[in-house]
C-alpha beads as a LAMMPS data file, in Angstrom:
LAMMPS data file: protein, C-alpha beads

85 atoms
84 bonds

1 atom types
1 bond types

-500.0 500.0 xlo xhi
-500.0 500.0 ylo yhi
-500.0 500.0 zlo zhi

Masses

1 110.0

Atoms # bond

1 1 1 0.048 0.089 -0.020
2 1 1 1.209 3.387 -0.600
3 1 1 0.506 6.827 1.050
4 1 1 1.899 10.173 0.517
5 1 1 4.086 12.027 3.045
6 1 1 5.392 15.640 3.506
7 1 1 8.198 16.381 5.874
8 1 1 8.906 19.807 7.075
9 1 1 11.723 21.872 8.498
10 1 1 14.201 19.734 10.498
11 1 1 12.463 16.601 9.089
12 1 1 13.243 17.323 5.465
13 1 1 16.572 15.592 5.475
14 1 1 14.807 12.568 5.717
15 1 1 12.768 12.881 2.630
16 1 1 14.172 11.193 -0.559
17 1 1 16.898 13.263 -2.425
18 1 1 15.409 15.702 -4.446
19 1 1 12.173 16.165 -2.859
20 1 1 11.219 19.878 -3.255
21 1 1 9.892 21.994 -0.074
22 1 1 6.415 21.395 0.444
23 1 1 6.374 18.318 -2.085
24 1 1 4.895 15.013 -1.051
25 1 1 6.628 11.816 -1.849
26 1 1 5.288 8.034 -1.833
27 1 1 6.237 5.642 0.682
28 1 1 5.181 1.827 0.746
29 1 1 3.802 0.395 3.789
30 1 1 2.978 -3.123 4.924
31 1 1 1.295 -2.521 8.319
32 1 1 -0.304 0.639 7.139
33 1 1 0.009 2.719 10.139
34 1 1 2.112 6.179 11.110
35 1 1 4.582 4.394 13.330
36 1 1 5.835 2.392 10.048
37 1 1 6.226 5.573 7.956
38 1 1 8.767 7.034 11.123
39 1 1 10.390 3.596 11.276
40 1 1 10.837 3.302 7.460
41 1 1 12.120 7.186 7.165
42 1 1 14.553 6.863 10.238
43 1 1 13.859 9.770 12.201
44 1 1 13.132 9.774 16.004
45 1 1 9.444 9.418 17.042
46 1 1 9.635 12.387 19.297
47 1 1 10.920 14.509 16.406
48 1 1 7.012 13.975 14.769
49 1 1 5.507 16.696 17.184
50 1 1 2.640 17.509 14.772
51 1 1 1.283 14.818 12.680
52 1 1 -1.485 15.386 10.257
53 1 1 -3.486 12.596 8.216
54 1 1 -5.455 14.336 5.360
55 1 1 -5.564 17.515 7.049
56 1 1 -6.780 16.158 10.314
57 1 1 -4.251 16.176 13.362
58 1 1 -3.665 13.143 15.119
59 1 1 -1.664 11.884 18.099
60 1 1 -1.836 8.102 17.554
61 1 1 1.207 6.831 15.709
62 1 1 -0.617 3.395 15.520
63 1 1 -3.214 4.898 13.580
64 1 1 -4.251 2.877 10.456
65 1 1 -3.812 4.455 6.943
66 1 1 -5.483 3.921 3.950
67 1 1 -4.249 3.806 0.173
68 1 1 -3.294 7.415 -1.108
69 1 1 -3.549 9.051 2.267
70 1 1 -1.469 12.336 2.890
71 1 1 0.483 12.103 6.149
72 1 1 2.436 15.314 7.120
73 1 1 4.936 15.420 9.901
74 1 1 6.198 18.816 11.517
75 1 1 9.140 18.817 14.112
76 1 1 8.996 20.513 17.444
77 1 1 8.893 24.216 16.803
78 1 1 11.480 26.280 18.605
79 1 1 13.051 29.837 18.410
80 1 1 11.580 33.193 18.887
81 1 1 12.403 36.009 21.142
82 1 1 9.923 37.536 23.771
83 1 1 10.006 41.271 23.981
84 1 1 9.487 43.138 27.130
85 1 1 8.994 46.744 26.152

Bonds

1 1 1 2
2 1 2 3
3 1 3 4
4 1 4 5
5 1 5 6
6 1 6 7
7 1 7 8
8 1 8 9
9 1 9 10
10 1 10 11
11 1 11 12
12 1 12 13
13 1 13 14
14 1 14 15
15 1 15 16
16 1 16 17
17 1 17 18
18 1 18 19
19 1 19 20
20 1 20 21
21 1 21 22
22 1 22 23
23 1 23 24
24 1 24 25
25 1 25 26
26 1 26 27
27 1 27 28
28 1 28 29
29 1 29 30
30 1 30 31
31 1 31 32
32 1 32 33
33 1 33 34
34 1 34 35
35 1 35 36
36 1 36 37
37 1 37 38
38 1 38 39
39 1 39 40
40 1 40 41
41 1 41 42
42 1 42 43
43 1 43 44
44 1 44 45
45 1 45 46
46 1 46 47
47 1 47 48
48 1 48 49
49 1 49 50
50 1 50 51
51 1 51 52
52 1 52 53
53 1 53 54
54 1 54 55
55 1 55 56
56 1 56 57
57 1 57 58
58 1 58 59
59 1 59 60
60 1 60 61
61 1 61 62
62 1 62 63
63 1 63 64
64 1 64 65
65 1 65 66
66 1 66 67
67 1 67 68
68 1 68 69
69 1 69 70
70 1 70 71
71 1 71 72
72 1 72 73
73 1 73 74
74 1 74 75
75 1 75 76
76 1 76 77
77 1 77 78
78 1 78 79
79 1 79 80
80 1 80 81
81 1 81 82
82 1 82 83
83 1 83 84
84 1 84 85
């Protein structure tokens, strides 16, 4: 089964070489769940802070996926400066 995946920010190096920013790429799965994508691409599970399946946020990495689903991963967000004017 194939799903489409998008990786953003610090997760982008785990995408196939030549994948453009914001471009999805296919991933073939056997067990058809989010954990399998993370394992297959090789990034730490705690780096997948925000996960969206077909535009809906999920916290369940065991969630079953269907053929053609779009799974988007965002890493933890950091940075910024607070101003105390």
